[in-house]
MARDREN-188945 format. One record per residue (C-alpha): z, y, x; residue in three letters. Coordinates in steps of 0.1 Angstrom, whole numbers, padded with zeros to 4 digits, always signed. Example, Ala and Ser with C-alpha at 12.3 -4.5 7.8 and 13.67 -1.06 7.14 Angstrom:
REM MARDREN-188945
+0078-0045+0123ALA+0071-0011+0137SER
END
This chain:
REM MARDREN-188945
+0497-0296-0241MET+0482-0328-0244THR+0454-0332-0270LEU+0464-0348-0301LYS+0444-0382-0307PHE+0436-0400-0340ALA+0411-0427-0352THR+0387-0421-0384THR+0368-0447-0405THR+0347-0417-0419ASP+0309-0420-0420ALA+0295-0395-0396PRO+0277-0374-0425GLU+0308-0371-0445SER+0334-0362-0417ALA+0353-0330-0425ALA+0356-0317-0391THR+0342-0288-0372PRO+0320-0308-0349CYS+0310-0344-0348ILE+0296-0360-0316VAL+0268-0386-0316VAL+0245-0403-0289GLY+0209-0403-0278LEU+0196-0428-0253PHE+0170-0418-0228GLU+0142-0440-0244ASP+0145-0419-0276ARG+0168-0446-0293THR+0195-0429-0314LEU+0231-0442-0314SER+0242-0458-0347ALA+0260-0425-0359ALA+0230-0406-0347ALA+0208-0424-0369THR+0228-0418-0400ARG+0229-0381-0393VAL+0191-0379-0386ASP+0184-0399-0418GLU+0207-0376-0440LYS+0195-0346-0425SER+0159-0354-0430GLY+0150-0360-0395GLY+0166-0329-0378ALA+0176-0351-0346ILE+0141-0368-0343LYS+0123-0334-0345ARG+0146-0320-0316LEU+0136-0353-0295VAL+0097-0349-0304GLU+0098-0314-0294SER+0115-0320-0260GLY+0146-0302-0268ASP+0168-0335-0267ALA+0161-0358-0240THR+0189-0384-0238GLY+0191-0381-0200LYS+0226-0383-0184PRO+0246-0349-0182GLY+0226-0333-0213THR+0237-0320-0245SER+0221-0304-0275THR+0240-0285-0305LEU+0225-0286-0341LEU+0242-0263-0364PHE+0244-0263-0401GLY+0223-0294-0411LEU+0216-0300-0447ALA+0235-0332-0460GLY+0261-0332-0429ILE+0296-0320-0439ALA+0305-0310-0401ALA+0289-0275-0394PRO+0282-0287-0358ARG+0265-0318-0343VAL+0267-0323-0305LEU+0240-0349-0295VAL+0251-0364-0262ILE+0226-0377-0236GLY+0235-0413-0230LEU+0210-0421-0204GLY+0194-0456-0201GLU+0206-0483-0226GLN+0205-0510-0201LYS+0226-0491-0175LYS+0255-0485-0202VAL+0283-0500-0181ASP+0321-0489-0179ALA+0315-0463-0155ALA+0285-0448-0176ALA+0307-0448-0206PHE+0332-0426-0188ASN+0306-0404-0176ARG+0294-0398-0210VAL+0330-0394-0227ALA+0334-0367-0197GLY+0302-0347-0208ASP+0312-0349-0243ALA+0345-0334-0238ALA+0331-0307-0214ARG+0307-0295-0241ALA+0334-0295-0266LEU+0355-0276-0243LYS+0329-0249-0243GLY+0329-0247-0284LEU+0351-0224-0306PRO+0366-0250-0326ILE+0401-0269-0328ASP+0391-0304-0337ALA+0362-0329-0334ALA+0352-0363-0343VAL+0335-0387-0316SER+0311-0415-0326TYR+0307-0425-0290LEU+0332-0455-0294THR+0307-0473-0317GLU+0283-0475-0282ILE+0284-0511-0268ASP+0299-0515-0234VAL+0294-0548-0219PRO+0328-0566-0213ASP+0347-0538-0228ARG+0365-0540-0265ASP+0368-0509-0289SER+0404-0504-0278ALA+0392-0498-0241TRP+0363-0474-0253LYS+0386-0454-0275LEU+0412-0451-0247ARG+0388-0440-0220SER+0373-0416-0243ALA+0408-0400-0252ALA+0417-0397-0214LEU+0383-0380-0206ALA+0386-0355-0235ALA+0422-0348-0225ASP+0412-0344-0188ASN+0384-0318-0197GLN+0407-0299-0219ALA+0434-0295-0194TYR+0436-0256-0183ARG+0459-0244-0154TYR+0473-0211-0166THR+0509-0212-0148ALA+0504-0183-0124THR+0481-0160-0141PHE+0491-0129-0158LYS+0501-0137-0194ALA+0472-0133-0219LYS+0471-0127-0255ASP+0464-0157-0277ALA+0427-0167-0275PRO+0407-0149-0303LYS+0385-0183-0306THR+0399-0215-0315PRO+0405-0239-0286GLN+0402-0279-0287LEU+0437-0292-0300GLU+0426-0328-0316SER+0400-0354-0317ILE+0395-0385-0336ALA+0372-0413-0325PHE+0353-0436-0347ALA+0373-0469-0350ALA+0377-0501-0376ALA+0404-0497-0399ALA+0440-0516-0394ASN+0431-0526-0356ASP+0464-0530-0339ALA+0448-0530-0307ASN+0431-0498-0312VAL+0467-0482-0322ALA+0482-0496-0292ARG+0453-0479-0272ALA+0459-0444-0286LEU+0496-0448-0279THR+0487-0458-0244GLU+0463-0431-0242ALA+0489-0403-0252THR+0512-0415-0225ALA+0489-0419-0196ILE+0475-0384-0206ALA+0510-0367-0206ASN+0515-0386-0173GLY+0484-0370-0159VAL+0491-0335-0170ARG+0523-0337-0158PHE+0509-0347-0123ALA+0479-0323-0123ARG+0505-0293-0132GLU+0527-0303-0102LEU+0498-0304-0079GLY+0484-0272-0091ASN+0514-0250-0086LEU+0518-0228-0054PRO+0543-0243-0026PRO+0564-0213-0032ASN+0572-0224-0066ILE+0568-0259-0062CYS+0591-0271-0033ASN+0613-0300-0027PRO+0642-0284-0053ALA+0616-0277-0080PHE+0604-0315-0080LEU+0642-0325-0082ALA+0645-0300-0112ALA+0614-0316-0129GLN+0627-0352-0121ALA+0658-0340-0140LYS+0637-0327-0168GLN+0622-0363-0173ILE+0658-0379-0171ALA+0671-0354-0198ASP+0646-0360-0219ALA+0643-0397-0222HIS+0672-0423-0230ALA+0676-0452-0204GLY+0665-0428-0174VAL+0688-0421-0148THR+0686-0395-0117LEU+0702-0395-0085GLU+0691-0369-0059VAL+0702-0372-0024LEU+0706-0343-0001GLU+0704-0338+0036ARG+0739-0348+0040GLU+0735-0382+0021ASP+0704-0388+0041MET+0723-0382+0073GLN+0749-0407+0065LYS+0718-0432+0054LEU+0704-0427+0092GLY+0671-0414+0076MET+0665-0396+0111GLY+0624-0401+0104SER+0624-0381+0072LEU+0650-0356+0082LEU+0630-0349+0115GLY+0602-0339+0096VAL+0622-0315+0074SER+0638-0296+0104GLN+0614-0266+0106GLY+0617-0256+0071SER+0641-0234+0051ALA+0637-0255+0020ASN+0661-0284+0022PRO+0650-0321+0019PRO+0656-0339-0014LYS+0651-0377-0020LEU+0645-0378-0058ILE+0655-0412-0071VAL+0644-0419-0110LEU+0653-0454-0127ARG+0643-0467-0161TRP+0662-0496-0174GLN+0637-0513-0199GLY+0651-0547-0193LYS+0686-0564-0184ASP+0701-0552-0151GLU+0695-0587-0135LYS+0657-0582-0138THR+0643-0570-0106ARG+0626-0535-0108PRO+0593-0523-0096TYR+0593-0495-0071ALA+0571-0466-0069LEU+0573-0444-0038VAL+0554-0412-0036GLY+0549-0389-0005LYS+0562-0355-0015GLY+0551-0331+0012ILE+0553-0299-0009THR+0535-0278+0020PHE+0520-0291+0050ASP+0510-0267+0079THR+0511-0297+0102GLY+0541-0285+0119GLY+0539-0279+0157ILE+0506-0297+0156SER+0496-0270+0133ILE+0464-0274+0112LYS+0436-0249+0114PRO+0437-0221+0091GLY+0405-0226+0070PRO+0414-0251+0041GLY+0451-0252+0049MET+0458-0237+0014GLU+0448-0271-0002GLU+0478-0285+0017MET+0499-0276-0016LYS+0483-0308-0025PHE+0500-0330+0000ASP+0527-0338-0026MET+0501-0355-0051CYS+0514-0387-0044GLY+0548-0376-0055ALA+0533-0362-0085ALA+0513-0393-0094GLY+0542-0417-0090VAL+0562-0394-0113LEU+0535-0390-0138GLY+0534-0427-0140ALA+0569-0430-0142PHE+0567-0405-0172LEU+0539-0427-0189ALA+0559-0459-0185ALA+0591-0442-0201VAL+0572-0428-0231GLU+0556-0463-0236LEU+0591-0479-0234LYS+0577-0506-0209LEU+0600-0536-0211PRO+0604-0535-0174LEU+0627-0521-0149ASN+0612-0492-0128LEU+0625-0473-0098VAL+0607-0439-0086CYS+0615-0426-0054ILE+0601-0395-0039VAL+0611-0381-0005PRO+0603-0344-0010ALA+0601-0324+0022VAL+0582-0292+0035GLU+0563-0296+0068ASN+0569-0261+0088MET+0570-0250+0121PRO+0598-0229+0136ASP+0623-0229+0163GLY+0642-0261+0151ASN+0609-0279+0143ALA+0604-0313+0155TYR+0582-0318+0184ARG+0555-0338+0199PRO+0573-0365+0222SER+0603-0364+0200ASP+0619-0398+0193ILE+0631-0404+0158LEU+0653-0431+0144THR+0644-0444+0110SER+0668-0457+0086MET+0655-0493+0095SER+0665-0486+0130GLY+0632-0486+0143LEU+0626-0457+0169THR+0593-0436+0164ILE+0577-0415+0189GLU+0561-0385+0175VAL+0525-0380+0191LEU+0515-0356+0165ASN+0537-0337+0138THR+0508-0335+0112ASP+0512-0374+0108ALA+0543-0366+0090GLU+0537-0384+0056GLY+0543-0419+0070ARG+0574-0406+0085LEU+0592-0398+0054ILE+0578-0428+0037LEU+0590-0450+0061CYS+0625-0443+0054ASP+0616-0440+0015ALA+0603-0474+0016LEU+0635-0487+0035THR+0657-0471+0011TYR+0635-0487-0019ALA+0647-0521-0007GLN+0683-0515-0016LYS+0672-0522-0052PHE+0657-0555-0043ASP+0621-0547-0062PRO+0598-0570-0073GLU+0571-0550-0059VAL+0570-0517-0039ILE+0538-0496-0042ILE+0537-0462-0023ASP+0510-0435-0030ALA+0501-0407-0006ALA+0477-0382+0005THR+0480-0397+0037LEU+0449-0394+0061THR+0419-0376+0064GLY+0403-0406+0076ALA+0403-0424+0043CYS+0384-0395+0029VAL+0358-0401+0057VAL+0356-0438+0048ALA+0358-0435+0011LEU+0349-0402+0001GLY+0361-0385-0032LYS+0356-0414-0054HIS+0380-0445-0045ALA+0414-0445-0031SER+0423-0466-0001GLY+0443-0495-0009LEU+0461-0517+0018MET+0483-0546+0013THR+0486-0580+0027ARG+0493-0595-0007ASP+0459-0609-0021ASP+0475-0612-0057GLU+0488-0576-0058LEU+0457-0563-0044ALA+0439-0581-0073ASP+0461-0566-0095GLN+0457-0531-0085LEU+0421-0531-0083LEU+0415-0546-0117ASN+0442-0516-0129ALA+0417-0491-0113GLY+0386-0505-0127ASN+0400-0506-0163VAL+0412-0470-0159THR+0382-0460-0139HIS+0408-0448-0114ASP+0393-0472-0087ARG+0404-0483-0056ALA+0389-0500-0025TRP+0409-0524-0002ARG+0410-0519+0035LEU+0422-0547+0060PRO+0455-0545+0074LEU+0448-0571+0101TRP+0474-0574+0128ASP+0448-0567+0155GLU+0452-0527+0143TYR+0489-0529+0152GLN+0485-0527+0190SER+0470-0490+0186GLN+0504-0480+0176LEU+0522-0492+0207GLU+0544-0466+0225SER+0560-0466+0261GLY+0589-0448+0249PHE+0597-0461+0214ALA+0593-0491+0189ASP+0565-0474+0176VAL+0543-0443+0176ALA+0532-0424+0146ASN+0496-0422+0153ILE+0471-0451+0163GLY+0445-0430+0182GLY+0410-0417+0171LYS+0397-0450+0152TYR+0406-0467+0119ALA+0432-0438+0112GLY+0435-0449+0075ALA+0442-0484+0086ILE+0468-0476+0113THR+0486-0453+0090ALA+0489-0482+0066GLY+0499-0505+0094CYS+0527-0482+0105PHE+0542-0482+0068LEU+0539-0522+0068ALA+0564-0524+0098ARG+0589-0509+0072PHE+0581-0535+0046THR+0584-0569+0064ASN+0589-0597+0039GLY+0581-0574+0010ARG+0556-0576-0018ARG+0542-0540-0007TRP+0510-0520-0013ALA+0498-0488+0000HIS+0476-0464-0018LEU+0459-0435+0002ASP+0449-0408-0021ILE+0437-0381+0001ALA+0404-0381-0012GLY+0411-0384-0048THR+0442-0364-0054ALA+0424-0330-0058TRP+0388-0317-0064GLU+0367-0299-0035GLU+0366-0262-0032GLY+0390-0233-0036ARG+0389-0236-0073LYS+0395-0272-0071GLY+0423-0288-0094LEU+0447-0316-0089ALA+0431-0348-0108THR+0464-0367-0116GLY+0453-0395-0098ARG+0465-0424-0093PRO+0486-0421-0125VAL+0460-0440-0149PRO+0458-0470-0122LEU+0497-0474-0115LEU+0503-0470-0156ALA+0476-0496-0163GLN+0492-0520-0135TYR+0526-0516-0151LEU+0513-0521-0187ILE+0497-0552-0172ASP+0531-0565-0160ARG+0546-0557-0194SER+0522-0578-0213ALA
END
């Protein structure tokens, strides 16, 4: 359940809460709230600094308990690092550090005064929303497939308030946006974390139905195999051939404006498990391929956030949901598939399946005559090699759209980096047996995947987000991150301004 967010104008020494959060810079300078606490407690924080128990270094925290003159029983002092290096990225890190420390305390509520810290080129509303999202991100716990446990014996964080000026409409709006985006991120994370024997194509369709049932103005259509056969979606259906779980094409629509207004379209790769098919993946690490539907989870989460905010725009969310499995009926390397667009595709590797389901979904999206199409997909390991785990890969031929998406990522710290889509790369996709091959060879794998998708979006404003490096954390216990929900939600918020 998402944290409850609020604001407060209480002075730090008088806040009636189990814990307050203040900051300390690395040069021993106290934040404004820390200074007040220090003064009212007879120099308690400065004594910690002088003794070396509190350094202000990034990633450090110190807990003080039962300070005289302070209403809250706990004071959490967070290291802020160097003052001159405080920027948006540093603030997000500090907010995450504070949230992580709060998560380990036996408390159900807290008040943070970190929003008083100056961040260049960022206003109070941005600081509040960023701190709120960081807090909820850390508070998330995955419990769905563990044995049911008794209620925790100690309290767990349920709500957090942030210092803010009274009667600030921008701050109130920031709280509303934070709640909606946090709900979308949690929704996406939960879908990503669920195992593939639960989260299959039918389950994704059921989750979409829950969104539609719970929100006025939302409609749902789920296309079955027979519907897709009639539409000629031979590429998507080819990927689904080896699975006992039938494919679904999930279409959610939000009507926030009149019907004549062209919608924005979000398309998300929904491979609920990817064995690689006949081109089967190596065993080590294959368990992470339950995350191959995080593009679908991301667009569904962004759709949910937009609907909860009641954004004044029209929105279509399309999820091709398929499982890529090897059996006697599975598609093979050298098969030729005919896509909905009519283009034929030579399959050189059945593990390059995401683009094969997306191309038909992108063609289908054009029936709505969208203003913009944005797809999100855990598409290529090559993107992880290129950008690591910090930035999603962005590809588009539309400079204005690229700038809008990059800005949305910078605002939410859900950042992307633009890669080229030059025509020179298209030659790598040439085939002697079909209109296009589904892989482009050894080099520039993320870009040639984007080039493949570009062939199905000619004449449209379209962008591709490769989230293979950002959709989940590394390691056997790594969780889904919920990205790119914040980026997409911010993009849609900006279009509603």
